[in-house]
N, C-alpha and C positions, 0 to 999 in steps of 0.2 A: 564492523560493527557498529551502529545507531548510537552516538554516544545523548545524553539528554541535552546536548545545545542543536545538535543537528534535529533532534524529535520537536524541539520546540519550535524552533525556524518554522519546521513542514507544519507542524499543528497551527501556528500561525496564519498561513498561507488560506488555509482551509476550513478553519474557524468559524459556524452562522456568530458567534458571540464570544466575550472576550474566554470565559471560562468553560467554553467547549471542550471535552476531549472525545466524544463517544460517538458522534455521528459519524453515520457513515464513511462522509465525505473525508471527514478526519480519517478515521482506522484504512479507510484506503489508500490515503495518502502515504502513513505511516509504512502500511505493508508492501506498497509500491518502493517506496525509500531501502526499504529493508532486502528485498524481493533483488531490486537491483545492486545494490552492497555483494550479496551468497551470491551472484550471479558472475559477479567480478570476480569472487575468491574461488567459483569454481572453476571459473578460464584455468584461472593456475593449479588447483588441487584437485586434477579432476579423478582421484580414486578415494576422494571423502564422500563418501556413499552415506555418512548419518546428517550429511549438513545437507546433501542434495534429497535426500526426504524431507528435515526440515523445509527448505523450498518448494517443494512440492504441494504441502501441507500450506502454506503458507500463498502460494499460488490462489490453489483449492479457496482458502476461507476469505481472501480477498475475491474469487469470483462470489461466490456465494452472498457478500457485502454489494456488489457491485448489481447484481443479478434484484437483488432487496431492492435499490434505490432504484432501480430503472421501474420494480412494478409499484413504486410509491411516488413515486413524479421520474419523467423520462427528461424532461429537460435539464433534471439535478445530474442525472443520469450522463447524459450526452456533454453537458458541460465541461463535467468531471474527466470523463473521458478524454475528452479533444485539450482541456490543462495536463494533464498526466500523461498524454502522446500515449493513449494504451490505445491495445489492438490494432 
């Protein structure tokens, strides 16, 4: 589970400015953290199909945010993907 403290540290690394909480970079970073934690949970709990559905929804949401960011700024997209180690 992503605690508030972990979320703030992840957001701090990817914020554009001090009060930025909704930019695509921040949203992708937070989603990536949640995806990684949920994937670890699912390795131990293989029959947790409800969480698996949530994981798939988060992956789709992250993909749409990345698609939007690539359309707006390919350089920011490439830097974010490289920094997060996605794909």
